[in-house]
N, C-alpha and C positions, 0 to 999 in steps of 0.2 A: 533101151527103155528111156522112159524120158523123165530131164530132172525133174526134180522136186522145188526149190532154186531158184532164182534166177538170179546171176554173177550182177554186184554193187555196180560195175561198170556196165552192165549190158544196161539195169535198170534208168541209168544215169542217163548213159545215150537217151536209152529211146524214149526217156521222157524232156529230150534234152533241159536238163540239171547240171553246175556240176556235179561231183563225183564228191565234192566237201561239201559238199551242200544236205545226201544223204547223212555220209559223219557229223558233222549239227545237226540232223534229225535225231539220230543218234544216241549223241552227248547230250538231249536235252529229255533221253528215254522217250519221242516220239513212236520210233517206229525200233523194230527190233529185228538185227538179221539170222541167222542163224547156218550154218557153217556144216555142210558138204563137202566130205571130202579134202580135197585139197582150194574149193573155193566157196568163198564172203559174198551170200543175198539174202534174200529173199524169196517170202514163198508168196502164194496171191493174192492172202487176203491182208495183206504188208505194204505188197505196193498197190491194192481197192487202200490199205492208209496211207500211201505215201501222194497215191491221185487225190485222197481228200484234202489233204494238205495244203497241195500242190493249190487244189480249185478255190478253195477259202483262202488262202495266201494273194492269189494270178488274181482272180475273175470279184472274189471280193472287198478286195486291199485289208483282211484280214494280221494283223503283226500274231507272231508266234506265242504269242501267251494267251493276243484272245482263238488263236486255235487249238492249243493245250485247254483251253479250258470249253473249245469245242468237244476234243477228242475225251474229256473224262466225261460230259453229259452223255456222251452215247453212249459211252461206254457200261455208264453206268445205266440206262435206259435197259442194255441188250441185257446185263441180267437180271434186271428187274423184269421182263419181258423172260427170262431163265424163268425167271424163281415162277413168272404168272402160269407158265407150264406145268408147274413141276405142283401150284399146287389144285388148276382145273384138274390136271393128272386124278388124283388122290382123291378129288371131293368127285369122279364124277366115279373111279372105284370102290368111294364108297358107300357110293347111292346105290351103283347099283349091286352091291353086299348086300342094302338093306332091303331092295327088291327083292335080290331073288332070294334071302330065307323070309318074306314077307310071305306070309298064307292066304292073305288079304288082297293083292298083286297081285 
């Protein structure tokens, strides 16, 4: 069975960052570790989030406060998209019901 998380130390090593940096991100609430047995680490979504944080800081020179704002906006936008998907599905179902019950359709 393949583990669904990668240990914090391994993530730090693979991304060439100190483990303390990941712990700092955790303290700021930017990432959330999970525990699987004796291993504390990150799942695929959190690793992508870490990569985003590092890219913003390394490539774009954005400070941690700016990265936090960007991540909050991204999370909010993802929620808006999720809500739009739900509304679209409901509208589609309502239209299908209306068309299905309309004898002139």
